[in-house]
C-alpha positions in Angstrom: 60.0 42.3 42.9 63.1 40.2 43.0 63.9 40.9 39.3 63.8 44.7 39.9 66.3 44.5 42.7 68.7 42.4 40.5 68.3 44.9 37.7 69.3 47.8 39.9 72.2 45.9 41.4 73.7 45.4 37.9 73.2 49.1 37.0 74.7 50.6 40.1 78.2 51.2 38.7 77.1 52.2 35.2 76.6 55.9 36.1 80.1 56.2 37.5 81.5 54.4 34.4 79.7 56.7 31.9 80.7 59.8 33.9 84.4 58.8 33.9 84.2 58.0 30.2 82.8 61.4 29.4 85.5 63.1 31.5 88.2 61.3 29.7 86.6 62.1 26.3 86.3 65.8 27.3 89.9 65.8 28.5 91.1 64.4 25.1 89.1 67.1 23.2 90.6 69.8 25.4 94.1 68.5 24.9 93.6 68.4 21.1 92.4 72.0 21.2 95.4 73.1 23.2 97.8 71.4 20.7 96.0 73.2 17.8 96.3 76.6 19.5 100.0 75.9 20.2 100.7 75.0 16.5 98.7 78.1 15.4 100.9 80.3 17.6 104.1 78.7 16.2 102.9 79.3 12.6 102.0 82.9 13.5 105.5 83.6 14.9 107.1 82.1 11.8 105.0 84.3 9.5 105.8 87.3 11.7 109.5 86.7 11.4 109.3 86.1 7.7 107.3 89.3 7.3 109.8 91.3 9.3 112.6 90.0 7.1 110.8 90.9 4.0 110.0 94.4 5.2 113.7 94.8 6.2 114.7 93.8 2.7 112.2 96.2 1.2 113.8 99.0 3.4 117.2 98.0 2.0 115.8 98.3 -1.6 114.3 101.7 -0.8 117.7 102.8 0.6 119.4 101.7 -2.6 117.0 103.6 -4.8 117.4 106.7 -2.7 121.2 106.6 -3.0 120.8 105.9 -6.7 118.7 109.0 -7.1 120.9 111.3 -4.9 124.4 110.0 -5.8 124.0 108.3 -9.1 125.1 104.9 -7.7 123.1 102.6 -5.4 124.6 101.6 -2.1 123.2 99.7 0.8 125.0 99.8 4.2 124.2 97.2 6.8 121.5 98.8 8.9 119.5 97.7 11.9 115.9 98.8 12.0 113.7 99.8 15.0 114.5 100.1 18.6 116.2 97.3 20.5 113.6 97.5 23.2 111.0 96.5 20.7 113.0 93.6 19.5 114.9 92.1 22.5 115.7 88.9 20.6 117.3 90.7 17.7 116.5 93.7 15.5 115.6 93.3 11.9 118.3 94.4 9.6 119.1 94.8 5.9 122.4 94.4 4.0 123.7 93.5 0.6 123.1 89.9 -0.3 126.2 88.0 0.8 125.5 85.1 -1.5 125.4 87.3 -4.6 128.7 87.6 -6.5 128.1 91.2 -7.3 125.2 92.5 -5.1 125.3 95.9 -6.9 125.8 95.4 -10.6 126.1 98.0 -13.3 124.0 96.8 -16.2 125.1 99.4 -18.5 123.6 102.4 -20.4 120.6 102.4 -22.7 118.8 105.0 -24.7 115.4 106.4 -23.7 112.9 106.2 -26.5 111.7 109.7 -27.5 114.3 111.6 -25.4 116.9 112.1 -28.1 115.1 115.0 -29.7 117.5 117.7 -30.8 116.1 121.3 -31.0 118.0 123.8 -33.1 121.7 123.2 -33.1 121.4 120.2 -30.7 119.8 119.9 -27.4 120.4 117.5 -24.5 120.1 113.8 -25.0 119.2 111.4 -22.3 120.4 108.0 -21.4 119.4 105.5 -18.7 122.1 104.0 -16.4 120.8 100.6 -15.2 121.8 98.8 -12.0 120.8 95.5 -10.4 120.7 95.5 -6.6 120.4 92.4 -4.4 119.5 92.9 -0.8 118.9 90.5 2.1 116.6 91.3 5.0 117.1 89.4 8.3 114.8 89.1 11.3 115.3 87.5 14.7 116.0 83.8 14.7 118.0 84.0 11.5 115.0 84.3 9.2 116.0 85.8 5.9 114.3 87.2 2.9 116.1 88.2 -0.3 115.0 90.8 -2.9 116.5 91.7 -6.3 115.6 94.9 -8.2 116.7 96.4 -11.5 116.5 100.2 -11.5 117.5 103.0 -13.8 118.6 106.6 -13.5 117.9 109.0 -16.3 121.0 111.1 -17.1 121.1 114.0 -19.5 124.2 115.0 -21.5 
């Protein structure tokens, strides 16, 4: 009987110790999960800003191609996109690439294969006017994305 009492006396604090150890371990796991979620949110925000900058640059390229088709020369004015209430920290915008020496470059004129056919005393001939356009898209936080496109316009004479 005496040995049973001594055994219980030595085990009296073990339940409290095991419980405290489990609580500390669960707290560490919870803290690690919270840190992981925080990092994932930061990555998601970065990817969102990078995507907004890319989409803004694509809108600038579309603007350049539209003015090329309508006016014969591409142009890209600096333009903010979307409503400022949707982007309180700065609207995405596009503009000509400030780092490019010539953001809109005339690449010259080239022939169009099969389009120089003369019927009768001579019909129209066609040539392609080629341009290179460099555009920069910018999103909130200064995130930028640059695109370059070469496009042509068929011109008949």
